[in-house]
PyMOL Python script that loads the backbone (N, CA, C, O; Angstrom):
from pymol import cmd

cmd.read_pdbstr("""\
ATOM      1  N   UNK A   1       0.902  -1.182   0.025  1.00  0.00           N
ATOM      2  CA  UNK A   1      -0.025  -0.078  -0.072  1.00  0.00           C
ATOM      3  C   UNK A   1       0.869   1.267   0.080  1.00  0.00           C
ATOM      4  O   UNK A   1       0.552   2.280  -0.542  1.00  0.00           O
ATOM      5  N   UNK A   2       1.899   1.236   0.858  1.00  0.00           N
ATOM      6  CA  UNK A   2       2.758   2.406   0.863  1.00  0.00           C
ATOM      7  C   UNK A   2       3.488   2.700  -0.270  1.00  0.00           C
ATOM      8  O   UNK A   2       3.693   3.858  -0.633  1.00  0.00           O
ATOM      9  N   UNK A   3       3.961   1.560  -0.948  1.00  0.00           N
ATOM     10  CA  UNK A   3       4.699   1.732  -2.272  1.00  0.00           C
ATOM     11  C   UNK A   3       3.785   2.294  -3.267  1.00  0.00           C
ATOM     12  O   UNK A   3       4.159   3.224  -3.982  1.00  0.00           O
ATOM     13  N   UNK A   4       2.532   1.760  -3.368  1.00  0.00           N
ATOM     14  CA  UNK A   4       1.595   2.277  -4.342  1.00  0.00           C
ATOM     15  C   UNK A   4       1.349   3.756  -4.228  1.00  0.00           C
ATOM     16  O   UNK A   4       1.309   4.489  -5.216  1.00  0.00           O
ATOM     17  N   UNK A   5       1.180   4.177  -2.969  1.00  0.00           N
ATOM     18  CA  UNK A   5       0.870   5.611  -2.730  1.00  0.00           C
ATOM     19  C   UNK A   5       2.074   6.501  -3.018  1.00  0.00           C
ATOM     20  O   UNK A   5       1.960   7.665  -3.401  1.00  0.00           O
ATOM     21  N   UNK A   6       3.331   5.831  -2.793  1.00  0.00           N
ATOM     22  CA  UNK A   6       4.523   6.681  -3.203  1.00  0.00           C
ATOM     23  C   UNK A   6       4.514   6.832  -4.721  1.00  0.00           C
ATOM     24  O   UNK A   6       4.703   7.918  -5.268  1.00  0.00           O
ATOM     25  N   UNK A   7       4.287   5.702  -5.372  1.00  0.00           N
ATOM     26  CA  UNK A   7       4.411   5.609  -6.848  1.00  0.00           C
ATOM     27  C   UNK A   7       3.368   6.572  -7.422  1.00  0.00           C
ATOM     28  O   UNK A   7       3.686   7.398  -8.278  1.00  0.00           O
ATOM     29  N   UNK A   8       2.073   6.458  -6.929  1.00  0.00           N
ATOM     30  CA  UNK A   8       1.201   7.418  -7.515  1.00  0.00           C
ATOM     31  C   UNK A   8       1.373   8.878  -7.264  1.00  0.00           C
ATOM     32  O   UNK A   8       0.969   9.729  -8.057  1.00  0.00           O
ATOM     33  N   UNK A   9       2.047   9.179  -6.022  1.00  0.00           N
ATOM     34  CA  UNK A   9       2.318  10.600  -5.703  1.00  0.00           C
ATOM     35  C   UNK A   9       3.470  11.022  -6.630  1.00  0.00           C
ATOM     36  O   UNK A   9       3.372  12.111  -7.195  1.00  0.00           O
ATOM     37  N   UNK A  10       4.482  10.304  -6.822  1.00  0.00           N
ATOM     38  CA  UNK A  10       5.629  10.758  -7.594  1.00  0.00           C
ATOM     39  C   UNK A  10       5.083  10.925  -9.235  1.00  0.00           C
ATOM     40  O   UNK A  10       5.445  11.872  -9.934  1.00  0.00           O
ATOM     41  N   UNK A  11       4.316  10.030  -9.637  1.00  0.00           N
ATOM     42  CA  UNK A  11       3.770   9.906 -10.975  1.00  0.00           C
ATOM     43  C   UNK A  11       2.889  11.248 -11.261  1.00  0.00           C
ATOM     44  O   UNK A  11       3.085  11.943 -12.259  1.00  0.00           O
ATOM     45  N   UNK A  12       1.919  11.532 -10.300  1.00  0.00           N
ATOM     46  CA  UNK A  12       1.145  12.662 -10.286  1.00  0.00           C
ATOM     47  C   UNK A  12       1.896  13.968 -10.246  1.00  0.00           C
ATOM     48  O   UNK A  12       1.543  14.903 -10.965  1.00  0.00           O
ATOM     49  N   UNK A  13       2.935  14.059  -9.417  1.00  0.00           N
ATOM     50  CA  UNK A  13       3.867  15.159  -9.325  1.00  0.00           C
ATOM     51  C   UNK A  13       4.483  15.531 -10.602  1.00  0.00           C
ATOM     52  O   UNK A  13       4.477  16.671 -11.065  1.00  0.00           O
ATOM     53  N   UNK A  14       5.045  14.435 -11.175  1.00  0.00           N
ATOM     54  CA  UNK A  14       5.756  14.583 -12.517  1.00  0.00           C
ATOM     55  C   UNK A  14       4.797  15.074 -13.543  1.00  0.00           C
ATOM     56  O   UNK A  14       5.136  15.968 -14.318  1.00  0.00           O
ATOM     57  N   UNK A  15       3.625  14.536 -13.584  1.00  0.00           N
ATOM     58  CA  UNK A  15       2.602  14.884 -14.592  1.00  0.00           C
ATOM     59  C   UNK A  15       2.282  16.412 -14.411  1.00  0.00           C
ATOM     60  O   UNK A  15       2.200  17.161 -15.385  1.00  0.00           O
ATOM     61  N   UNK A  16       2.109  16.826 -13.151  1.00  0.00           N
ATOM     62  CA  UNK A  16       1.754  18.264 -12.842  1.00  0.00           C
ATOM     63  C   UNK A  16       2.857  19.123 -13.263  1.00  0.00           C
ATOM     64  O   UNK A  16       2.584  20.187 -13.820  1.00  0.00           O
ATOM     65  N   UNK A  17       4.109  18.775 -13.056  1.00  0.00           N
ATOM     66  CA  UNK A  17       5.245  19.600 -13.429  1.00  0.00           C
ATOM     67  C   UNK A  17       5.277  19.670 -14.902  1.00  0.00           C
ATOM     68  O   UNK A  17       5.521  20.760 -15.417  1.00  0.00           O
ATOM     69  N   UNK A  18       5.048  18.583 -15.679  1.00  0.00           N
ATOM     70  CA  UNK A  18       5.127  18.584 -17.058  1.00  0.00           C
ATOM     71  C   UNK A  18       4.027  19.419 -17.669  1.00  0.00           C
ATOM     72  O   UNK A  18       4.239  20.068 -18.693  1.00  0.00           O
ATOM     73  N   UNK A  19       2.845  19.414 -17.054  1.00  0.00           N
ATOM     74  CA  UNK A  19       1.720  20.119 -17.526  1.00  0.00           C
ATOM     75  C   UNK A  19       1.908  21.594 -17.309  1.00  0.00           C
ATOM     76  O   UNK A  19       1.556  22.413 -18.158  1.00  0.00           O
ATOM     77  N   UNK A  20       2.461  21.928 -16.177  1.00  0.00           N
ATOM     78  CA  UNK A  20       2.896  23.341 -15.977  1.00  0.00           C
ATOM     79  C   UNK A  20       3.847  23.869 -16.949  1.00  0.00           C
ATOM     80  O   UNK A  20       3.705  24.990 -17.438  1.00  0.00           O
ATOM     81  N   UNK A  21       4.917  23.006 -17.273  1.00  0.00           N
ATOM     82  CA  UNK A  21       5.844  23.367 -18.198  1.00  0.00           C
ATOM     83  C   UNK A  21       5.153  23.528 -19.615  1.00  0.00           C
ATOM     84  O   UNK A  21       5.330  24.543 -20.289  1.00  0.00           O
ATOM     85  N   UNK A  22       4.511  22.678 -19.951  1.00  0.00           N
ATOM     86  CA  UNK A  22       3.741  22.805 -21.331  1.00  0.00           C
ATOM     87  C   UNK A  22       2.995  24.068 -21.469  1.00  0.00           C
ATOM     88  O   UNK A  22       3.014  24.772 -22.478  1.00  0.00           O
ATOM     89  N   UNK A  23       2.333  24.311 -20.383  1.00  0.00           N
ATOM     90  CA  UNK A  23       1.447  25.497 -20.483  1.00  0.00           C
ATOM     91  C   UNK A  23       2.249  26.738 -20.512  1.00  0.00           C
ATOM     92  O   UNK A  23       1.889  27.702 -21.188  1.00  0.00           O
ATOM     93  N   UNK A  24       3.403  26.743 -19.744  1.00  0.00           N
ATOM     94  CA  UNK A  24       4.236  27.799 -19.652  1.00  0.00           C
ATOM     95  C   UNK A  24       4.974  28.062 -21.105  1.00  0.00           C
ATOM     96  O   UNK A  24       5.181  29.191 -21.550  1.00  0.00           O
ATOM     97  N   UNK A  25       5.291  26.988 -21.688  1.00  0.00           N
ATOM     98  CA  UNK A  25       5.954  27.033 -23.078  1.00  0.00           C
ATOM     99  C   UNK A  25       4.953  27.472 -24.149  1.00  0.00           C
ATOM    100  O   UNK A  25       5.335  28.113 -25.128  1.00  0.00           O
ATOM    101  N   UNK A  26       3.595  27.108 -23.956  1.00  0.00           N
ATOM    102  CA  UNK A  26       2.521  27.503 -24.816  1.00  0.00           C
ATOM    103  C   UNK A  26       2.353  29.049 -24.813  1.00  0.00           C
ATOM    104  O   UNK A  26       2.149  29.704 -25.835  1.00  0.00           O
ATOM    105  N   UNK A  27       2.453  29.542 -23.618  1.00  0.00           N
ATOM    106  CA  UNK A  27       2.216  31.058 -23.591  1.00  0.00           C
ATOM    107  C   UNK A  27       3.527  31.782 -23.820  1.00  0.00           C
ATOM    108  O   UNK A  27       3.525  33.007 -23.700  1.00  0.00           O
ATOM    109  N   UNK A  28       4.715  31.111 -24.156  1.00  0.00           N
ATOM    110  CA  UNK A  28       5.942  31.653 -24.408  1.00  0.00           C
ATOM    111  C   UNK A  28       6.546  32.473 -23.245  1.00  0.00           C
ATOM    112  O   UNK A  28       7.054  33.584 -23.397  1.00  0.00           O
ATOM    113  N   UNK A  29       6.441  31.810 -22.058  1.00  0.00           N
ATOM    114  CA  UNK A  29       6.989  32.459 -20.835  1.00  0.00           C
ATOM    115  C   UNK A  29       8.467  32.224 -20.797  1.00  0.00           C
ATOM    116  O   UNK A  29       8.936  31.261 -21.402  1.00  0.00           O
ATOM    117  N   UNK A  30       9.266  33.086 -20.089  1.00  0.00           N
ATOM    118  CA  UNK A  30      10.670  32.817 -20.212  1.00  0.00           C
ATOM    119  C   UNK A  30      11.034  31.577 -19.330  1.00  0.00           C
ATOM    120  O   UNK A  30      10.334  31.147 -18.413  1.00  0.00           O
ATOM    121  N   UNK A  31      12.215  31.075 -19.735  1.00  0.00           N
ATOM    122  CA  UNK A  31      12.632  29.728 -19.147  1.00  0.00           C
ATOM    123  C   UNK A  31      12.566  29.667 -17.598  1.00  0.00           C
ATOM    124  O   UNK A  31      12.008  28.735 -17.018  1.00  0.00           O
ATOM    125  N   UNK A  32      13.178  30.730 -16.937  1.00  0.00           N
ATOM    126  CA  UNK A  32      13.157  30.614 -15.575  1.00  0.00           C
ATOM    127  C   UNK A  32      11.897  30.576 -14.946  1.00  0.00           C
ATOM    128  O   UNK A  32      11.735  29.863 -13.955  1.00  0.00           O
ATOM    129  N   UNK A  33      10.961  31.285 -15.425  1.00  0.00           N
ATOM    130  CA  UNK A  33       9.459  31.223 -15.029  1.00  0.00           C
ATOM    131  C   UNK A  33       8.873  29.815 -15.242  1.00  0.00           C
ATOM    132  O   UNK A  33       8.236  29.266 -14.344  1.00  0.00           O
ATOM    133  N   UNK A  34       9.094  29.229 -16.447  1.00  0.00           N
ATOM    134  CA  UNK A  34       8.577  27.856 -16.750  1.00  0.00           C
ATOM    135  C   UNK A  34       9.267  26.942 -15.726  1.00  0.00           C
ATOM    136  O   UNK A  34       8.562  26.108 -15.158  1.00  0.00           O
ATOM    137  N   UNK A  35      10.449  27.008 -15.461  1.00  0.00           N
ATOM    138  CA  UNK A  35      11.138  26.044 -14.480  1.00  0.00           C
ATOM    139  C   UNK A  35      10.618  26.264 -13.080  1.00  0.00           C
ATOM    140  O   UNK A  35      10.429  25.290 -12.352  1.00  0.00           O
ATOM    141  N   UNK A  36      10.368  27.537 -12.651  1.00  0.00           N
ATOM    142  CA  UNK A  36       9.811  27.825 -11.247  1.00  0.00           C
ATOM    143  C   UNK A  36       8.402  27.253 -11.196  1.00  0.00           C
ATOM    144  O   UNK A  36       8.036  26.592 -10.224  1.00  0.00           O
ATOM    145  N   UNK A  37       7.641  27.490 -12.191  1.00  0.00           N
ATOM    146  CA  UNK A  37       6.245  27.027 -12.135  1.00  0.00           C
ATOM    147  C   UNK A  37       6.220  25.499 -12.106  1.00  0.00           C
ATOM    148  O   UNK A  37       5.400  24.930 -11.386  1.00  0.00           O
ATOM    149  N   UNK A  38       7.082  24.812 -12.854  1.00  0.00           N
ATOM    150  CA  UNK A  38       7.123  23.388 -12.944  1.00  0.00           C
ATOM    151  C   UNK A  38       7.535  22.825 -11.585  1.00  0.00           C
ATOM    152  O   UNK A  38       6.920  21.884 -11.084  1.00  0.00           O
ATOM    153  N   UNK A  39       8.531  23.380 -11.019  1.00  0.00           N
ATOM    154  CA  UNK A  39       8.908  22.956  -9.648  1.00  0.00           C
ATOM    155  C   UNK A  39       7.920  23.258  -8.553  1.00  0.00           C
ATOM    156  O   UNK A  39       7.742  22.482  -7.615  1.00  0.00           O
ATOM    157  N   UNK A  40       7.305  24.355  -8.684  1.00  0.00           N
ATOM    158  CA  UNK A  40       6.281  24.633  -7.772  1.00  0.00           C
ATOM    159  C   UNK A  40       5.111  23.667  -7.768  1.00  0.00           C
ATOM    160  O   UNK A  40       4.646  23.250  -6.707  1.00  0.00           O
ATOM    161  N   UNK A  41       4.600  23.284  -9.039  1.00  0.00           N
ATOM    162  CA  UNK A  41       3.578  22.339  -9.206  1.00  0.00           C
ATOM    163  C   UNK A  41       4.078  21.074  -8.571  1.00  0.00           C
ATOM    164  O   UNK A  41       3.369  20.476  -7.762  1.00  0.00           O
ATOM    165  N   UNK A  42       5.305  20.631  -8.914  1.00  0.00           N
ATOM    166  CA  UNK A  42       5.837  19.298  -8.442  1.00  0.00           C
ATOM    167  C   UNK A  42       5.705  19.281  -6.889  1.00  0.00           C
ATOM    168  O   UNK A  42       5.213  18.319  -6.300  1.00  0.00           O
ATOM    169  N   UNK A  43       6.163  20.376  -6.265  1.00  0.00           N
ATOM    170  CA  UNK A  43       6.169  20.448  -4.760  1.00  0.00           C
ATOM    171  C   UNK A  43       4.866  20.404  -4.229  1.00  0.00           C
ATOM    172  O   UNK A  43       4.619  19.646  -3.291  1.00  0.00           O
ATOM    173  N   UNK A  44       3.937  21.188  -4.759  1.00  0.00           N
ATOM    174  CA  UNK A  44       2.643  21.106  -4.218  1.00  0.00           C
ATOM    175  C   UNK A  44       1.928  19.793  -4.329  1.00  0.00           C
ATOM    176  O   UNK A  44       1.248  19.395  -3.383  1.00  0.00           O
ATOM    177  N   UNK A  45       2.040  19.132  -5.385  1.00  0.00           N
ATOM    178  CA  UNK A  45       1.390  17.811  -5.527  1.00  0.00           C
ATOM    179  C   UNK A  45       2.145  16.813  -4.608  1.00  0.00           C
ATOM    180  O   UNK A  45       1.528  16.022  -3.895  1.00  0.00           O
ATOM    181  N   UNK A  46       3.490  16.875  -4.646  1.00  0.00           N
ATOM    182  CA  UNK A  46       4.147  15.892  -3.631  1.00  0.00           C
ATOM    183  C   UNK A  46       3.802  16.124  -2.195  1.00  0.00           C
ATOM    184  O   UNK A  46       3.608  15.160  -1.455  1.00  0.00           O
ATOM    185  N   UNK A  47       3.713  17.396  -1.747  1.00  0.00           N
ATOM    186  CA  UNK A  47       3.415  17.639  -0.392  1.00  0.00           C
ATOM    187  C   UNK A  47       1.888  17.134  -0.083  1.00  0.00           C
ATOM    188  O   UNK A  47       1.629  16.554   0.971  1.00  0.00           O
ATOM    189  N   UNK A  48       0.950  17.382  -1.026  1.00  0.00           N
ATOM    190  CA  UNK A  48      -0.466  17.026  -0.788  1.00  0.00           C
ATOM    191  C   UNK A  48      -0.360  15.388  -0.742  1.00  0.00           C
ATOM    192  O   UNK A  48      -1.017  14.799   0.116  1.00  0.00           O
ATOM    193  N   UNK A  49       0.437  14.669  -1.629  1.00  0.00           N
ATOM    194  CA  UNK A  49       0.407  13.261  -1.653  1.00  0.00           C
ATOM    195  C   UNK A  49       1.093  12.780  -0.232  1.00  0.00           C
ATOM    196  O   UNK A  49       0.690  11.757   0.320  1.00  0.00           O
ATOM    197  N   UNK A  50       2.001  13.464   0.244  1.00  0.00           N
ATOM    198  CA  UNK A  50       2.581  12.956   1.454  1.00  0.00           C
ATOM    199  C   UNK A  50       1.603  13.319   2.661  1.00  0.00           C
ATOM    200  O   UNK A  50       1.667  12.677   3.709  1.00  0.00           O
ATOM    201  N   UNK A  51       0.810  14.232   2.512  1.00  0.00           N
ATOM    202  CA  UNK A  51      -0.274  14.570   3.644  1.00  0.00           C
ATOM    203  C   UNK A  51      -1.236  13.388   3.647  1.00  0.00           C
ATOM    204  O   UNK A  51      -1.570  12.814   4.683  1.00  0.00           O
ATOM    205  N   UNK A  52      -1.696  13.030   2.334  1.00  0.00           N
ATOM    206  CA  UNK A  52      -2.707  11.967   2.267  1.00  0.00           C
ATOM    207  C   UNK A  52      -2.104  10.654   2.684  1.00  0.00           C
ATOM    208  O   UNK A  52      -2.788   9.810   3.264  1.00  0.00           O
ATOM    209  N   UNK A  53      -0.856  10.470   2.402  1.00  0.00           N
ATOM    210  CA  UNK A  53      -0.160   9.097   2.935  1.00  0.00           C
ATOM    211  C   UNK A  53      -0.193   9.149   4.442  1.00  0.00           C
ATOM    212  O   UNK A  53      -0.486   8.121   5.052  1.00  0.00           O
ATOM    213  N   UNK A  54       0.095  10.308   5.119  1.00  0.00           N
ATOM    214  CA  UNK A  54       0.062  10.291   6.597  1.00  0.00           C
ATOM    215  C   UNK A  54      -1.218   9.996   7.132  1.00  0.00           C
ATOM    216  O   UNK A  54      -1.349   9.283   8.127  1.00  0.00           O
ATOM    217  N   UNK A  55      -2.224  10.538   6.489  1.00  0.00           N
ATOM    218  CA  UNK A  55      -3.650  10.254   7.017  1.00  0.00           C
ATOM    219  C   UNK A  55      -4.096   8.851   6.750  1.00  0.00           C
ATOM    220  O   UNK A  55      -4.877   8.317   7.537  1.00  0.00           O
ATOM    221  N   UNK A  56      -3.637   8.192   5.654  1.00  0.00           N
ATOM    222  CA  UNK A  56      -4.017   6.926   5.378  1.00  0.00           C
ATOM    223  C   UNK A  56      -3.262   5.836   6.271  1.00  0.00           C
ATOM    224  O   UNK A  56      -3.842   4.821   6.655  1.00  0.00           O
ATOM    225  N   UNK A  57      -1.917   6.120   6.577  1.00  0.00           N
ATOM    226  CA  UNK A  57      -1.290   5.320   7.460  1.00  0.00           C
ATOM    227  C   UNK A  57      -1.742   5.430   8.857  1.00  0.00           C
ATOM    228  O   UNK A  57      -1.707   4.436   9.583  1.00  0.00           O
ATOM    229  N   UNK A  58      -2.155   6.547   9.276  1.00  0.00           N
ATOM    230  CA  UNK A  58      -2.753   6.754  10.585  1.00  0.00           C
ATOM    231  C   UNK A  58      -3.951   5.931  10.755  1.00  0.00           C
ATOM    232  O   UNK A  58      -4.070   5.155  11.704  1.00  0.00           O
ATOM    233  N   UNK A  59      -4.919   6.104   9.769  1.00  0.00           N
ATOM    234  CA  UNK A  59      -6.122   5.297   9.786  1.00  0.00           C
ATOM    235  C   UNK A  59      -5.845   3.835   9.802  1.00  0.00           C
ATOM    236  O   UNK A  59      -6.487   3.084  10.537  1.00  0.00           O
ATOM    237  N   UNK A  60      -4.857   3.393   8.968  1.00  0.00           N
ATOM    238  CA  UNK A  60      -4.662   1.933   8.921  1.00  0.00           C
ATOM    239  C   UNK A  60      -4.012   1.409  10.366  1.00  0.00           C
ATOM    240  O   UNK A  60      -4.351   0.344  10.882  1.00  0.00           O
ATOM    241  N   UNK A  61      -3.144   2.212  10.872  1.00  0.00           N
ATOM    242  CA  UNK A  61      -2.650   1.875  12.317  1.00  0.00           C
ATOM    243  C   UNK A  61      -3.749   1.784  13.352  1.00  0.00           C
ATOM    244  O   UNK A  61      -3.824   0.857  14.158  1.00  0.00           O
ATOM    245  N   UNK A  62      -4.614   2.814  13.285  1.00  0.00           N
ATOM    246  CA  UNK A  62      -5.610   2.767  14.132  1.00  0.00           C
ATOM    247  C   UNK A  62      -6.690   1.580  14.034  1.00  0.00           C
ATOM    248  O   UNK A  62      -7.140   0.988  15.015  1.00  0.00           O
ATOM    249  N   UNK A  63      -7.012   1.342  12.780  1.00  0.00           N
ATOM    250  CA  UNK A  63      -7.722   0.074  12.641  1.00  0.00           C
ATOM    251  C   UNK A  63      -7.035  -1.177  13.154  1.00  0.00           C
ATOM    252  O   UNK A  63      -7.655  -2.000  13.826  1.00  0.00           O
ATOM    253  N   UNK A  64      -5.687  -1.330  12.822  1.00  0.00           N
ATOM    254  CA  UNK A  64      -4.950  -2.469  13.281  1.00  0.00           C
ATOM    255  C   UNK A  64      -4.992  -2.528  14.755  1.00  0.00           C
ATOM    256  O   UNK A  64      -5.211  -3.640  15.235  1.00  0.00           O
ATOM    257  N   UNK A  65      -4.816  -1.500  15.588  1.00  0.00           N
ATOM    258  CA  UNK A  65      -4.695  -1.503  16.893  1.00  0.00           C
ATOM    259  C   UNK A  65      -6.229  -1.700  17.465  1.00  0.00           C
ATOM    260  O   UNK A  65      -6.369  -2.473  18.413  1.00  0.00           O
ATOM    261  N   UNK A  66      -7.134  -1.175  17.042  1.00  0.00           N
ATOM    262  CA  UNK A  66      -8.538  -1.380  17.378  1.00  0.00           C
ATOM    263  C   UNK A  66      -8.913  -2.870  17.201  1.00  0.00           C
ATOM    264  O   UNK A  66      -9.587  -3.419  18.073  1.00  0.00           O
ATOM    265  N   UNK A  67      -8.492  -3.559  16.081  1.00  0.00           N
ATOM    266  CA  UNK A  67      -8.815  -4.826  15.864  1.00  0.00           C
ATOM    267  C   UNK A  67      -8.067  -5.775  16.867  1.00  0.00           C
ATOM    268  O   UNK A  67      -8.590  -6.829  17.229  1.00  0.00           O
ATOM    269  N   UNK A  68      -6.916  -5.403  17.276  1.00  0.00           N
ATOM    270  CA  UNK A  68      -6.114  -6.103  18.262  1.00  0.00           C
ATOM    271  C   UNK A  68      -6.813  -5.989  19.621  1.00  0.00           C
ATOM    272  O   UNK A  68      -6.852  -6.969  20.365  1.00  0.00           O
ATOM    273  N   UNK A  69      -7.320  -4.918  19.935  1.00  0.00           N
ATOM    274  CA  UNK A  69      -7.926  -4.632  21.180  1.00  0.00           C
ATOM    275  C   UNK A  69      -9.246  -5.367  21.247  1.00  0.00           C
ATOM    276  O   UNK A  69      -9.539  -5.931  22.301  1.00  0.00           O
ATOM    277  N   UNK A  70     -10.106  -5.412  20.163  1.00  0.00           N
ATOM    278  CA  UNK A  70     -11.366  -6.278  20.187  1.00  0.00           C
ATOM    279  C   UNK A  70     -11.053  -7.788  20.388  1.00  0.00           C
ATOM    280  O   UNK A  70     -11.800  -8.480  21.078  1.00  0.00           O
ATOM    281  N   UNK A  71      -9.995  -8.275  19.810  1.00  0.00           N
ATOM    282  CA  UNK A  71      -9.643  -9.713  19.960  1.00  0.00           C
ATOM    283  C   UNK A  71      -9.206 -10.068  21.343  1.00  0.00           C
ATOM    284  O   UNK A  71      -9.513 -11.136  21.874  1.00  0.00           O
ATOM    285  N   UNK A  72      -8.428  -9.076  21.953  1.00  0.00           N
ATOM    286  CA  UNK A  72      -7.975  -9.254  23.380  1.00  0.00           C
ATOM    287  C   UNK A  72      -9.197  -9.169  24.425  1.00  0.00           C
ATOM    288  O   UNK A  72      -9.182  -9.785  25.491  1.00  0.00           O
ATOM    289  N   UNK A  73     -10.214  -8.377  24.026  1.00  0.00           N
ATOM    290  CA  UNK A  73     -11.314  -8.127  25.085  1.00  0.00           C
ATOM    291  C   UNK A  73     -12.304  -9.294  24.927  1.00  0.00           C
ATOM    292  O   UNK A  73     -12.961  -9.630  25.913  1.00  0.00           O
ATOM    293  N   UNK A  74     -12.454  -9.924  23.772  1.00  0.00           N
ATOM    294  CA  UNK A  74     -13.473 -10.869  23.524  1.00  0.00           C
ATOM    295  C   UNK A  74     -13.399 -12.036  24.566  1.00  0.00           C
ATOM    296  O   UNK A  74     -14.441 -12.318  25.156  1.00  0.00           O
ATOM    297  N   UNK A  75     -12.289 -12.718  24.834  1.00  0.00           N
ATOM    298  CA  UNK A  75     -12.414 -13.940  25.589  1.00  0.00           C
ATOM    299  C   UNK A  75     -12.471 -13.813  27.163  1.00  0.00           C
ATOM    300  O   UNK A  75     -12.463 -14.783  27.921  1.00  0.00           O
ATOM    301  N   UNK A  76     -12.529 -12.511  27.546  1.00  0.00           N
ATOM    302  CA  UNK A  76     -12.602 -12.347  29.056  1.00  0.00           C
ATOM    303  C   UNK A  76     -13.972 -12.702  29.615  1.00  0.00           C
ATOM    304  O   UNK A  76     -14.986 -12.338  29.020  1.00  0.00           O
ATOM    305  N   UNK A  77     -14.028 -13.400  30.739  1.00  0.00           N
ATOM    306  CA  UNK A  77     -15.311 -13.691  31.417  1.00  0.00           C
ATOM    307  C   UNK A  77     -15.170 -13.073  32.779  1.00  0.00           C
ATOM    308  O   UNK A  77     -14.094 -13.054  33.377  1.00  0.00           O
ATOM    309  N   UNK A  78     -16.286 -12.567  33.254  1.00  0.00           N
ATOM    310  CA  UNK A  78     -16.271 -11.938  34.592  1.00  0.00           C
ATOM    311  C   UNK A  78     -16.748 -13.048  35.516  1.00  0.00           C
ATOM    312  O   UNK A  78     -17.643 -13.833  35.201  1.00  0.00           O
ATOM    313  N   UNK A  79     -16.112 -13.067  36.652  1.00  0.00           N
ATOM    314  CA  UNK A  79     -16.575 -14.014  37.801  1.00  0.00           C
ATOM    315  C   UNK A  79     -17.384 -13.292  38.711  1.00  0.00           C
ATOM    316  O   UNK A  79     -17.025 -12.188  39.122  1.00  0.00           O
ATOM    317  N   UNK A  80     -18.511 -13.855  39.081  1.00  0.00           N
ATOM    318  CA  UNK A  80     -19.452 -13.315  39.987  1.00  0.00           C
ATOM    319  C   UNK A  80     -19.733 -14.189  41.111  1.00  0.00           C
ATOM    320  O   UNK A  80     -20.536 -13.842  41.978  1.00  0.00           O
TER     321      UNK A  80
END
""", "prot")
cmd.dss("prot")
cmd.show_as("cartoon", "prot")
cmd.util.cbc("prot")
cmd.orient("prot")
């Protein structure tokens, strides 16, 4: 799951950078501006993917620990 998320994040970041570069070249912007916009697009998408990854891993860990807690609580029998 983690590898898939990293792969999707990198792929979408590269695609965003390429799209920003193509748009910059289409409007005949200067090279430094095209490079800056492409790097900015890459960074924004990469940071968003990292944030989503943290949220998904937190959710997966919480479910894992809750599942363990349920199985530990189940066999208990109270003595009266």
